[in-house]
All heavy atoms as an XYZ file, in Angstrom:
955
protein
N      26.031    289.882    279.618
C      26.826    289.147    280.568
C      25.910    288.641    281.667
O      25.051    289.366    282.140
C      27.915    290.048    281.157
C      28.853    289.347    282.126
S      28.324    289.388    283.842
C      28.725    291.034    284.306
N      26.088    287.385    282.027
C      25.358    286.794    283.141
C      26.366    286.371    284.204
O      27.366    285.723    283.889
C      24.578    285.555    282.691
C      23.518    285.745    281.618
C      22.928    284.399    281.231
C      22.432    286.682    282.109
N      26.092    286.713    285.454
C      26.919    286.228    286.554
C      26.369    284.865    286.960
O      25.169    284.730    287.184
C      26.874    287.205    287.721
C      27.631    288.477    287.440
C      27.661    289.401    288.653
N      28.456    290.569    288.369
C      27.979    291.692    287.834
N      26.702    291.804    287.542
N      28.779    292.709    287.596
N      27.236    283.877    287.047
C      26.808    282.518    287.315
C      27.477    281.987    288.573
O      28.577    282.400    288.933
C      27.094    281.594    286.109
C      26.337    282.097    284.873
C      28.576    281.483    285.814
N      26.807    281.058    289.231
C      27.307    280.499    290.487
C      28.263    279.336    290.316
O      28.981    278.989    291.241
N      28.278    278.713    289.142
C      29.162    277.580    288.878
C      29.443    277.581    287.383
O      28.566    277.245    286.584
C      28.496    276.283    289.325
C      29.346    275.063    289.083
O      29.842    274.843    287.976
N      29.507    274.250    290.119
N      30.639    277.961    287.006
C      30.952    278.155    285.592
C      30.840    276.859    284.795
O      30.271    276.851    283.704
C      32.346    278.769    285.427
C      32.710    279.220    284.022
C      31.713    280.267    283.486
C      34.123    279.786    283.996
N      31.343    275.758    285.317
C      31.284    274.490    284.580
C      29.840    274.043    284.362
O      29.485    273.573    283.289
C      32.096    273.409    285.291
C      33.583    273.712    285.361
C      34.210    274.059    284.021
O      33.905    273.399    283.010
O      35.017    275.014    283.982
N      29.002    274.193    285.374
C      27.580    273.842    285.254
C      26.913    274.694    284.183
O      26.134    274.191    283.364
C      26.891    274.037    286.615
C      25.401    273.739    286.619
C      24.775    274.077    287.940
N      24.786    275.537    288.129
C      24.502    276.142    289.254
N      24.194    275.454    290.336
N      24.520    277.458    289.337
N      27.229    275.976    284.146
C      26.628    276.872    283.158
C      27.140    276.579    281.756
O      26.356    276.576    280.798
C      26.893    278.330    283.531
O      26.201    278.641    284.721
N      28.429    276.319    281.622
C      28.967    275.945    280.307
C      28.266    274.684    279.817
O      27.873    274.594    278.655
C      30.493    275.749    280.365
C      31.189    277.096    280.563
C      30.999    275.051    279.102
C      32.677    276.987    280.866
N      28.091    273.710    280.689
C      27.403    272.470    280.313
C      25.989    272.774    279.820
O      25.556    272.268    278.786
C      27.359    271.489    281.490
C      26.653    270.220    281.149
N      25.302    270.046    281.351
C      27.105    269.071    280.601
C      24.946    268.846    280.939
N      26.027    268.223    280.486
N      25.244    273.598    280.537
C      23.873    273.927    280.145
C      23.847    274.591    278.769
O      23.108    274.171    277.879
C      23.213    274.847    281.179
C      21.858    275.336    280.737
C      20.739    274.538    280.866
C      21.715    276.591    280.164
C      19.494    274.974    280.432
C      20.471    277.042    279.730
C      19.362    276.220    279.876
N      24.635    275.631    278.580
C      24.577    276.382    277.323
C      25.111    275.575    276.134
O      24.634    275.748    275.020
C      25.288    277.731    277.463
C      24.440    278.705    278.246
C      24.598    278.851    279.616
C      23.432    279.429    277.628
C      23.790    279.703    280.345
C      22.619    280.286    278.344
C      22.798    280.423    279.703
O      21.983    281.261    280.421
N      26.059    274.670    276.371
C      26.595    273.878    275.258
C      25.831    272.572    275.059
O      25.454    272.248    273.934
C      28.097    273.587    275.444
O      28.314    272.852    276.652
C      28.899    274.879    275.451
N      25.564    271.829    276.114
C      24.950    270.508    275.972
C      23.429    270.553    275.917
O      22.813    269.706    275.283
C      25.401    269.589    277.112
C      26.900    269.404    277.170
C      27.490    268.893    275.868
O      27.049    267.872    275.350
N      28.468    269.601    275.329
N      22.809    271.525    276.581
C      21.345    271.618    276.591
C      20.846    272.553    275.487
O      19.908    272.218    274.770
C      20.825    272.061    277.981
C      19.319    272.242    277.985
C      21.233    271.029    279.047
N      21.464    273.721    275.325
C      21.024    274.669    274.298
C      21.806    274.537    272.992
O      21.462    275.189    272.007
C      21.125    276.108    274.811
C      20.122    276.486    275.903
C      20.248    277.966    276.242
C      18.698    276.153    275.503
N      22.837    273.723    272.959
C      23.552    273.455    271.718
C      24.505    274.544    271.257
O      24.904    274.565    270.092
N      24.893    275.454    272.148
C      25.859    276.483    271.791
C      27.260    275.874    271.782
O      27.449    274.731    272.187
C      25.806    277.644    272.784
C      24.532    278.439    272.739
S      24.615    279.796    273.935
C      23.106    280.657    273.516
N      28.219    276.665    271.361
C      29.622    276.274    271.394
C      30.337    277.126    272.423
O      30.017    278.312    272.587
C      30.277    276.504    270.040
C      29.669    275.709    268.921
C      30.148    276.200    267.555
O      30.797    277.227    267.440
N      29.811    275.450    266.531
N      31.294    276.524    273.113
C      32.191    277.297    273.961
C      33.186    277.965    273.040
O      33.985    277.299    272.378
C      32.900    276.397    274.976
C      33.936    277.083    275.867
C      33.304    278.205    276.697
C      34.614    276.064    276.753
N      33.101    279.289    272.912
C      33.924    280.031    271.963
C      35.307    280.326    272.529
O      36.296    280.256    271.825
C      33.229    281.323    271.552
C      31.829    281.126    270.940
C      31.159    282.472    270.719
C      31.927    280.342    269.646
N      35.353    280.692    273.798
C      36.630    280.956    274.454
C      36.385    281.123    275.954
O      35.260    281.360    276.373
C      37.327    282.174    273.865
C      36.610    283.482    274.080
C      37.252    284.603    273.255
N      36.553    285.857    273.437
C      35.374    286.169    272.903
N      34.743    285.287    272.150
N      34.818    287.336    273.116
N      37.444    280.996    276.706
C      37.352    281.243    278.144
C      38.650    281.855    278.623
O      39.679    281.735    277.963
C      36.974    279.990    278.908
C      37.923    278.840    278.818
C      37.395    277.562    279.460
N      37.078    277.724    280.856
C      36.414    276.849    281.592
N      36.005    275.726    281.069
N      36.164    277.070    282.847
N      38.572    282.534    279.759
C      39.771    283.138    280.332
C      39.666    283.110    281.849
O      38.570    283.098    282.412
C      39.961    284.580    279.835
O      38.933    285.420    280.306
N      40.835    283.089    282.480
C      40.936    283.078    283.935
C      41.674    284.334    284.370
O      42.652    284.733    283.725
C      41.709    281.852    284.417
C      41.082    280.520    284.056
C      39.810    280.238    284.829
O      39.665    280.741    285.970
O      38.948    279.529    284.296
N      41.212    284.945    285.453
C      41.915    286.073    286.021
C      42.022    285.850    287.529
O      41.236    286.397    288.304
C      41.198    287.387    285.711
C      42.073    288.577    286.019
O      42.784    288.595    287.023
N      42.039    289.574    285.153
N      42.994    285.025    287.950
C      43.118    284.711    289.372
C      43.447    285.918    290.238
O      43.004    285.992    291.386
C      44.227    283.662    289.425
C      44.901    283.682    288.109
C      43.963    284.321    287.126
N      44.159    286.885    289.682
C      44.509    288.066    290.475
C      43.265    288.819    290.927
O      43.169    289.272    292.058
C      45.415    288.995    289.658
C      45.835    290.243    290.422
C      46.701    291.184    289.604
O      47.038    290.858    288.441
O      47.030    292.248    290.136
N      42.279    288.920    290.038
C      41.048    289.635    290.377
C      39.904    288.687    290.688
O      38.759    289.104    290.844
C      40.685    290.605    289.254
C      41.678    291.738    289.174
C      42.688    291.717    288.233
C      41.617    292.799    290.068
C      43.616    292.742    288.169
C      42.545    293.822    290.021
C      43.547    293.799    289.067
O      44.465    294.810    289.014
N      40.203    287.390    290.759
C      39.277    286.363    291.229
C      38.001    286.260    290.406
O      36.897    286.265    290.941
C      38.953    286.579    292.706
C      40.181    286.489    293.579
C      39.867    286.670    295.034
C      41.167    286.577    295.818
N      41.022    286.976    297.186
N      38.167    286.146    289.080
C      37.011    285.858    288.245
C      37.434    285.020    287.047
O      38.599    285.001    286.653
C      36.275    287.134    287.805
C      37.012    287.998    286.812
C      36.914    287.751    285.444
C      37.781    289.068    287.231
C      37.579    288.550    284.528
C      38.451    289.867    286.324
C      38.350    289.607    284.976
O      39.012    290.382    284.067
N      36.458    284.301    286.504
C      36.657    283.474    285.318
C      35.561    283.813    284.325
O      34.424    284.091    284.720
C      36.566    281.987    285.677
O      37.484    281.668    286.689
N      35.885    283.769    283.026
C      34.922    284.094    281.976
C      34.821    282.947    280.985
O      35.808    282.267    280.709
C      35.359    285.341    281.204
C      35.586    286.623    281.987
C      36.107    287.716    281.055
C      34.328    287.068    282.684
N      33.634    282.763    280.454
C      33.421    281.852    279.331
C      32.466    282.546    278.377
O      31.499    283.182    278.804
C      32.840    280.526    279.809
N      32.741    282.420    277.094
C      31.884    283.006    276.068
C      31.286    281.867    275.260
O      32.005    281.004    274.762
C      32.686    283.944    275.158
C      33.197    285.155    275.871
C      34.366    285.102    276.606
C      32.492    286.344    275.825
C      34.837    286.219    277.283
C      32.949    287.472    276.497
C      34.123    287.411    277.230
N      29.951    281.864    275.137
C      29.245    280.822    274.404
C      28.399    281.468    273.317
O      27.989    282.620    273.436
C      28.355    279.967    275.345
C      29.204    279.181    276.329
C      27.344    280.828    276.087
N      28.147    280.719    272.247
C      27.329    281.241    271.162
C      27.119    280.181    270.100
O      27.620    279.057    270.209
N      26.372    280.541    269.091
C      26.094    279.661    267.968
C      26.964    280.030    266.784
O      27.194    281.210    266.517
C      24.619    279.768    267.552
C      23.659    279.276    268.599
C      22.854    280.164    269.302
C      23.548    277.927    268.886
C      21.953    279.713    270.251
C      22.656    277.465    269.837
C      21.860    278.362    270.518
O      20.986    277.908    271.470
N      27.421    279.043    266.046
C      28.111    279.211    264.763
C      29.388    280.037    264.835
O      29.867    280.518    263.830
C      27.161    279.816    263.718
C      25.947    278.952    263.459
C      25.006    279.595    262.464
O      25.457    280.373    261.610
O      23.813    279.306    262.544
N      29.924    280.233    265.985
C      31.183    280.952    266.106
C      31.041    282.454    265.988
O      30.055    282.970    265.504
N      32.033    283.145    266.459
C      32.053    284.593    266.452
C      32.816    285.043    265.208
O      33.823    284.446    264.876
C      32.769    285.074    267.718
C      32.725    286.562    267.882
O      31.794    287.201    267.454
N      33.740    287.112    268.493
N      32.450    286.078    264.481
C      31.406    287.046    264.772
C      30.086    286.782    264.048
O      29.251    287.670    263.932
C      32.020    288.348    264.288
C      32.817    287.938    263.097
C      33.337    286.545    263.420
N      29.864    285.565    263.563
C      28.648    285.288    262.795
C      27.379    285.512    263.618
O      26.355    285.896    263.080
C      28.668    283.849    262.262
N      27.436    285.268    264.905
C      26.262    285.382    265.764
C      26.645    286.092    267.054
O      27.813    286.240    267.365
C      25.710    283.991    266.089
C      25.325    283.163    264.890
C      24.090    283.694    264.191
O      23.190    284.224    264.832
N      24.033    283.550    262.888
N      25.640    286.447    267.835
C      25.877    287.056    269.146
C      26.425    286.006    270.100
O      26.288    284.808    269.877
C      24.576    287.636    269.695
N      27.027    286.464    271.175
C      27.518    285.547    272.189
C      27.074    286.009    273.561
O      26.702    287.168    273.752
C      29.040    285.399    272.152
C      29.822    286.566    271.660
C      31.313    286.314    271.608
O      31.974    286.575    272.627
O      31.811    285.892    270.566
N      27.097    285.078    274.497
C      26.768    285.376    275.889
C      28.038    285.208    276.708
O      28.730    284.203    276.593
C      25.674    284.427    276.426
C      24.384    284.588    275.620
C      25.424    284.685    277.918
C      23.323    283.557    275.961
N      28.326    286.201    277.518
C      29.468    286.128    278.426
C      28.979    285.599    279.766
O      28.075    286.188    280.373
C      30.090    287.520    278.608
C      31.209    287.557    279.623
C      31.714    288.966    279.875
O      31.338    289.902    279.135
O      32.496    289.139    280.826
N      29.556    284.502    280.225
C      29.254    283.943    281.536
C      30.405    284.318    282.464
O      31.563    284.018    282.171
C      29.129    282.420    281.455
C      28.116    281.880    280.448
C      28.217    280.368    280.349
C      26.708    282.305    280.811
N      30.099    284.985    283.571
C      31.128    285.440    284.505
C      30.948    284.741    285.840
O      29.856    284.772    286.423
C      31.027    286.965    284.727
O      31.230    287.624    283.475
C      32.056    287.445    285.739
N      32.012    284.102    286.300
C      32.014    283.492    287.629
C      32.965    284.282    288.505
O      34.164    284.368    288.225
C      32.448    282.023    287.567
C      32.662    281.440    288.942
C      31.591    281.291    289.826
C      33.927    281.073    289.376
C      31.785    280.786    291.088
C      34.123    280.559    290.648
C      33.052    280.421    291.503
O      33.238    279.930    292.766
N      32.430    284.909    289.548
C      33.241    285.609    290.535
C      33.582    284.602    291.627
O      32.682    284.095    292.309
C      32.485    286.813    291.104
C      32.293    287.883    290.051
O      33.259    288.429    289.532
N      31.056    288.167    289.702
N      34.857    284.280    291.750
C      35.306    283.233    292.663
C      34.734    283.441    294.063
O      34.780    284.529    294.616
C      36.828    283.202    292.723
C      37.458    282.938    291.391
N      38.804    282.842    291.227
C      36.930    282.741    290.154
C      39.093    282.596    289.966
N      37.966    282.544    289.283
N      34.144    282.376    294.592
C      33.593    282.407    295.944
C      32.139    282.834    296.028
O      31.553    282.814    297.099
N      31.524    283.221    294.920
C      30.114    283.619    294.919
C      29.321    282.567    294.166
O      29.537    282.363    292.978
C      29.926    284.996    294.240
O      30.760    285.949    294.896
C      28.480    285.453    294.312
N      28.403    281.883    294.872
C      27.688    280.791    294.214
C      26.245    281.101    293.858
O      25.552    280.255    293.295
C      27.768    279.511    295.045
C      27.111    279.637    296.404
O      26.525    280.691    296.706
O      27.184    278.665    297.171
N      25.771    282.308    294.168
C      24.411    282.676    293.745
C      24.262    284.197    293.767
O      25.020    284.894    294.430
C      23.356    282.027    294.638
O      23.433    282.542    295.954
N      23.260    284.660    293.015
C      22.971    286.094    292.906
C      21.474    286.306    293.004
O      20.686    285.415    292.666
C      23.454    286.649    291.553
C      24.948    286.660    291.419
C      25.621    285.583    290.864
C      25.683    287.749    291.855
C      27.000    285.581    290.748
C      27.073    287.765    291.736
C      27.720    286.677    291.187
O      29.079    286.681    291.082
N      21.068    287.487    293.430
C      19.665    287.870    293.379
C      19.374    288.353    291.967
O      20.183    289.062    291.369
C      19.363    289.015    294.357
C      19.513    288.590    295.801
O      19.276    287.395    296.096
O      19.875    289.441    296.629
N      18.224    287.946    291.425
C      17.829    288.426    290.102
C      17.399    289.883    290.231
O      16.589    290.212    291.087
C      16.656    287.612    289.546
C      16.964    286.172    289.299
S      18.034    286.019    287.878
C      18.501    284.317    288.039
N      17.934    290.735    289.386
C      17.551    292.141    289.406
C      16.173    292.338    288.798
O      15.731    291.557    287.945
N      15.463    293.356    289.223
C      14.120    293.596    288.700
C      14.135    294.099    287.261
O      13.118    294.050    286.590
C      13.370    294.613    289.584
O      14.142    295.817    289.652
C      13.136    294.068    290.978
N      15.277    294.567    286.768
C      15.344    295.030    285.385
C      15.579    293.881    284.409
O      15.320    294.021    283.223
C      16.468    296.061    285.224
N      16.053    292.745    284.888
C      16.330    291.619    283.998
C      15.024    290.945    283.614
O      14.187    290.642    284.461
C      17.254    290.600    284.678
C      17.517    289.404    283.802
C      18.480    289.460    282.811
C      16.775    288.242    283.944
C      18.708    288.381    281.981
C      17.002    287.160    283.109
C      17.969    287.227    282.138
O      18.180    286.163    281.315
N      14.841    290.711    282.329
C      13.662    289.991    281.857
C      14.060    288.594    281.419
O      13.865    287.629    282.139
N      14.671    288.489    280.247
C      15.131    287.201    279.746
C      16.005    287.411    278.521
O      16.000    288.471    277.921
C      13.947    286.279    279.401
C      13.026    286.851    278.366
N      11.930    287.621    278.699
C      13.038    286.800    277.013
C      11.304    287.994    277.591
N      11.968    287.510    276.551
N      16.738    286.372    278.168
C      17.485    286.327    276.920
C      16.541    285.736    275.889
O      15.777    284.823    276.198
C      18.721    285.421    277.065
C      19.703    286.015    278.074
C      19.404    285.185    275.717
C      20.796    285.058    278.465
N      16.570    286.219    274.665
C      15.755    285.655    273.589
C      16.676    285.072    272.522
O      17.605    285.742    272.078
C      14.842    286.717    272.984
N      16.404    283.823    272.137
C      17.189    283.149    271.108
C      16.272    282.733    269.975
O      15.224    282.128    270.208
C      17.866    281.897    271.671
C      18.823    282.078    272.839
C      19.286    280.719    273.348
C      20.010    282.925    272.418
N      16.652    283.031    268.744
C      15.896    282.574    267.587
C      16.237    281.128    267.285
O      17.406    280.743    267.306
N      15.219    280.315    267.039
C      15.414    278.903    266.694
C      14.566    278.576    265.470
O      13.512    279.178    265.268
C      15.029    277.965    267.869
C      15.935    278.193    269.069
C      13.574    278.134    268.272
N      14.996    277.618    264.643
C      14.198    277.283    263.459
C      12.892    276.561    263.803
O      11.900    276.716    263.098
C      15.115    276.386    262.628
C      16.281    276.072    263.464
C      16.291    276.977    264.647
N      12.872    275.778    264.885
C      11.692    274.996    265.262
C      11.628    274.933    266.778
O      12.383    274.176    267.412
C      11.791    273.597    264.655
C      10.579    272.719    264.931
O       9.884    272.932    265.948
O      10.338    271.803    264.132
N      10.742    275.711    267.391
C      10.645    275.772    268.854
C      10.183    274.445    269.448
O      10.621    274.063    270.530
C       9.707    276.899    269.278
N       9.303    273.730    268.758
C       8.821    272.447    269.264
C       9.968    271.439    269.347
O      10.137    270.741    270.357
C       7.693    271.902    268.382
C       6.469    272.790    268.371
C       6.277    273.725    267.356
C       5.510    272.697    269.376
C       5.162    274.550    267.344
C       4.380    273.513    269.380
C       4.216    274.430    268.353
O       3.103    275.247    268.357
N      10.764    271.368    268.297
C      11.907    270.465    268.280
C      12.947    270.896    269.311
O      13.534    270.052    270.008
C      12.527    270.421    266.882
C      13.751    269.522    266.711
C      13.415    268.066    267.044
C      14.284    269.637    265.284
N      13.174    272.193    269.440
C      14.132    272.701    270.420
C      13.727    272.283    271.827
O      14.561    271.838    272.619
C      14.245    274.222    270.322
N      12.437    272.393    272.157
C      11.946    271.995    273.478
C      12.174    270.497    273.696
O      12.634    270.077    274.761
C      10.455    272.373    273.654
C       9.818    271.622    274.811
C      10.324    273.883    273.858
N      11.875    269.684    272.691
C      12.104    268.234    272.812
C      13.580    267.947    273.075
O      13.917    267.133    273.945
C      11.648    267.504    271.552
C      10.132    267.466    271.397
O       9.412    267.732    272.388
O       9.668    267.181    270.272
N      14.462    268.618    272.340
C      15.900    268.406    272.509
C      16.388    268.876    273.874
O      17.231    268.228    274.500
C      16.680    269.107    271.401
C      16.465    268.459    270.045
O      16.071    267.302    269.944
N      16.720    269.222    268.993
N      15.864    269.987    274.347
C      16.259    270.520    275.652
C      15.807    269.571    276.760
O      16.563    269.281    277.692
C      15.697    271.947    275.840
C      16.484    272.900    274.937
C      15.741    272.385    277.298
C      15.854    274.265    274.765
N      14.589    269.076    276.672
C      14.108    268.105    277.665
C      14.972    266.848    277.656
O      15.342    266.330    278.715
C      12.656    267.726    277.386
C      11.658    268.791    277.752
C      10.257    268.277    277.419
C       9.190    269.264    277.759
N       7.846    268.755    277.383
N      15.306    266.346    276.468
C      16.121    265.134    276.350
C      17.509    265.329    276.960
O      18.112    264.381    277.456
C      16.235    264.711    274.888
N      18.005    266.570    276.941
C      19.319    266.874    277.499
C      19.248    267.225    278.982
O      20.264    267.577    279.581
C      19.954    268.022    276.717
N      18.049    267.155    279.571
C      17.897    267.430    281.001
C      17.603    268.865    281.345
O      17.677    269.250    282.512
N      17.263    269.689    280.354
C      16.966    271.102    280.599
C      15.595    271.309    281.217
O      14.716    270.449    281.147
N      15.408    272.471    281.819
C      14.178    272.832    282.510
C      13.300    273.705    281.607
O      13.539    274.904    281.483
C      14.513    273.562    283.814
C      13.281    273.954    284.603
O      12.197    273.410    284.410
N      13.440    274.907    285.499
N      12.288    273.115    280.986
C      11.342    273.849    280.150
C      10.241    274.383    281.062
O       9.573    273.631    281.750
C      10.751    272.940    279.048
C       9.674    273.672    278.263
C      11.864    272.447    278.124
N      10.054    275.701    281.059
C       9.051    276.307    281.936
C       7.809    276.778    281.186
O       6.824    277.111    281.817
C       9.661    277.491    282.715
O      10.217    278.428    281.787
C      10.748    277.005    283.664
N       7.875    276.819    279.866
C       6.701    277.086    279.025
C       6.888    276.285    277.754
O       7.845    276.465    277.021
C       6.559    278.569    278.678
C       5.281    278.859    277.867
C       5.417    280.148    277.053
N       4.200    280.621    276.453
C       3.767    280.274    275.239
N       4.414    279.393    274.510
N       2.651    280.793    274.759
N       5.962    275.392    277.510
C       6.022    274.572    276.303
C       5.910    275.448    275.062
O       5.361    276.552    275.111
C       4.883    273.547    276.306
C       4.997    272.497    277.400
C       6.143    271.525    277.181
O       6.537    271.287    276.025
O       6.661    270.998    278.184
N       6.378    274.949    273.944
C       6.291    275.680    272.683
C       4.836    275.840    272.262
O       4.042    274.916    272.387
C       7.075    274.950    271.590
N       4.508    277.020    271.793
C       3.172    277.319    271.303
C       3.067    278.788    270.957
O       3.978    279.570    271.261
N       1.963    279.168    270.329
C       1.799    280.572    269.932
C       1.770    281.512    271.136
O       1.233    281.176    272.190
C       0.449    280.590    269.210
C       0.170    279.169    268.867
C       0.853    278.336    269.907
N       2.351    282.678    270.946
C       2.302    283.719    271.968
C       0.850    284.173    272.114
O       0.078    284.148    271.152
C       3.248    284.885    271.594
C       2.789    285.619    270.363
C       3.429    285.844    272.741
N       0.458    284.570    273.315
C      -0.910    285.034    273.533
C      -1.216    286.212    272.622
O      -0.453    287.169    272.562
C      -1.118    285.428    274.999
C      -1.093    284.259    275.937
C      -1.299    284.694    277.372
C      -1.219    283.486    278.290
N      -1.333    283.856    279.686
N      -2.302    286.127    271.905
C      -2.729    287.207    271.027
C      -1.962    287.292    269.716
O      -2.047    288.292    269.022
N      -1.205    286.240    269.369
C      -0.425    286.296    268.134
C      -0.175    284.910    267.583
O      -0.702    283.917    268.066
N       0.666    284.850    266.587
C       0.958    283.569    265.947
C       2.413    283.130    266.089
O       2.747    282.008    265.725
C       0.591    283.641    264.462
O       1.365    284.643    263.823
N       3.272    283.991    266.607
C       4.673    283.628    266.780
C       4.785    282.523    267.821
O       4.224    282.627    268.916
C       5.503    284.852    267.223
O       5.366    285.877    266.242
C       6.965    284.504    267.394
N       5.505    281.459    267.488
C       5.676    280.334    268.399
C       6.886    280.597    269.292
O       7.981    280.904    268.810
C       5.858    279.015    267.616
C       6.147    277.860    268.557
C       4.616    278.729    266.777
N       6.652    280.489    270.608
C       7.711    280.702    271.591
C       7.704    279.571    272.613
O       6.734    278.807    272.710
C       7.568    282.059    272.320
C       6.294    282.080    273.182
C       7.598    283.221    271.338
C       6.248    283.242    274.174
N       8.758    279.494    273.389
C       8.862    278.603    274.538
C       9.825    279.272    275.515
O      10.542    280.211    275.152
C       9.383    277.238    274.121
N       9.836    278.794    276.758
C      10.774    279.313    277.752
C      11.471    278.165    278.453
O      10.854    277.135    278.751
C      10.060    280.175    278.802
C       9.901    281.606    278.420
C       8.779    282.034    277.736
C      10.871    282.552    278.742
C       8.616    283.366    277.370
C      10.724    283.883    278.379
C       9.584    284.292    277.697
N      12.766    278.377    278.717
C      13.548    277.453    279.531
C      14.264    278.283    280.585
O      14.337    279.515    280.476
C      14.564    276.653    278.681
C      13.843    275.838    277.619
C      15.602    277.538    278.046
N      14.761    277.615    281.610
C      15.496    278.283    282.671
C      16.853    277.628    282.806
O      16.947    276.398    282.822
C      14.717    278.201    284.009
O      13.423    278.770    283.819
C      15.432    278.953    285.114
N      17.899    278.434    282.921
C      19.244    277.871    283.061
C      19.507    277.502    284.518
O      18.659    277.754    285.391
C      20.286    278.822    282.462
C      20.807    279.896    283.398
O      20.257    280.090    284.509
O      21.784    280.568    283.029
N      20.658    276.885    284.838
C      20.911    276.427    286.207
C      20.941    277.529    287.265
O      20.764    277.248    288.449
C      22.283    275.742    286.108
C      22.432    275.369    284.682
C      21.697    276.426    283.909
N      21.161    278.782    286.861
C      21.164    279.892    287.810
C      19.817    280.600    287.892
O      19.683    281.594    288.590
C      22.267    280.890    287.449
C      23.640    280.318    287.740
O      24.030    280.293    288.917
O      24.306    279.854    286.791
N      18.814    280.107    287.157
C      17.483    280.695    287.210
C      17.197    281.727    286.143
O      16.120    282.325    286.137
N      18.145    281.974    285.221
C      17.904    282.936    284.158
C      16.911    282.368    283.154
O      17.019    281.216    282.739
C      19.203    283.299    283.430
C      20.180    284.064    284.280
C      21.352    283.474    284.719
C      19.917    285.383    284.645
C      22.259    284.178    285.500
C      20.814    286.095    285.426
C      21.978    285.482    285.850
O      22.869    286.185    286.616
N      15.943    283.185    282.758
C      14.943    282.775    281.781
C      15.470    282.995    280.369
O      16.097    284.010    280.083
C      13.654    283.582    281.962
C      12.971    283.345    283.284
C      11.768    284.238    283.417
C      11.171    284.123    284.808
N      10.081    285.063    285.010
N      15.182    282.023    279.499
C      15.591    282.099    278.111
C      14.378    281.809    277.243
O      13.749    280.756    277.382
C      16.711    281.085    277.805
C      17.908    281.367    278.714
C      17.101    281.140    276.336
C      18.863    280.232    278.822
N      14.020    282.768    276.397
C      12.903    282.590    275.479
C      13.428    282.055    274.156
O      14.426    282.539    273.629
C      12.207    283.931    275.239
C      11.035    283.834    274.279
C      10.379    285.181    274.024
O      11.010    286.226    274.297
O       9.238    285.181    273.547
N      12.758    281.043    273.639
C      13.047    280.519    272.313
C      11.977    281.044    271.381
O      10.783    280.841    271.625
C      13.027    278.990    272.331
C      13.911    278.328    273.388
C      13.680    276.825    273.397
C      15.371    278.661    273.160
N      12.369    281.745    270.344
C      11.414    282.323    269.389
C      11.618    281.631    268.059
O      12.710    281.682    267.470
C      11.645    283.846    269.226
C      11.532    284.556    270.571
C      10.645    284.416    268.220
C      11.926    286.023    270.513
N      10.560    280.984    267.580
C      10.649    280.297    266.289
C      10.719    281.322    265.186
O       9.854    282.178    265.065
C       9.455    279.374    266.109
C       9.532    278.534    264.856
C       8.514    277.411    264.868
O       8.522    276.573    265.756
N       7.619    277.428    263.900
N      11.788    281.243    264.387
C      11.961    282.178    263.269
C      10.955    281.882    262.201
O      10.696    280.733    261.876
C      13.371    282.060    262.689
C      14.437    282.588    263.592
C      15.767    282.601    262.842
N      16.788    282.066    263.673
C      17.403    280.873    263.590
N      17.157    280.074    262.691
N      18.309    280.484    264.404
N      10.389    282.933    261.638
C       9.446    282.771    260.532
C      10.219    282.545    259.250
O      11.284    283.119    259.055
C       8.547    284.002    260.402
C       7.674    284.171    261.624
C       6.703    285.300    261.452
C       5.886    285.392    262.720
N       4.720    286.153    262.606
N       9.674    281.715    258.408
C      10.324    281.443    257.114
C      10.176    282.650    256.211
O       9.160    283.354    256.236
C       9.666    280.222    256.470
C       9.741    279.000    257.344
C      10.313    277.819    256.622
O      10.591    277.928    255.437
O      10.503    276.803    257.279
N      11.207    282.897    255.417
C      11.133    284.003    254.445
C      10.125    283.656    253.360
O       9.977    282.510    252.981
C      12.504    284.235    253.806
C      13.514    284.771    254.797
O      13.080    285.407    255.785
O      14.729    284.567    254.588
N       9.500    284.663    252.831
C       8.585    284.438    251.722
C       7.249    284.865    252.081
O       6.256    284.960    251.651
């Protein structure tokens, strides 16, 4: 779960920039929060991310325990090109991880959360 400062902005980023689907959303006005669940290929085929907007809170401090979300992608280079074309913030271009051969890249969402893209290795 990620706490976000603007739910619509975050839904736009995860769906239009990262290509996820909005799986479902709910409103709880009594307790002053809204939820949106995003993911790839629908639930339960893949994992999902819960985006939580607490009404009236537009930013959060990043905790020291948070590192990043990691998403597997078939082609990190193509993913970076697509993210840039959609207006996303790429903070590390696609390329091999230091000391290895796995291709990774990093992007940042509108609330500053880091997202690592890890190119999946082909079977065989």
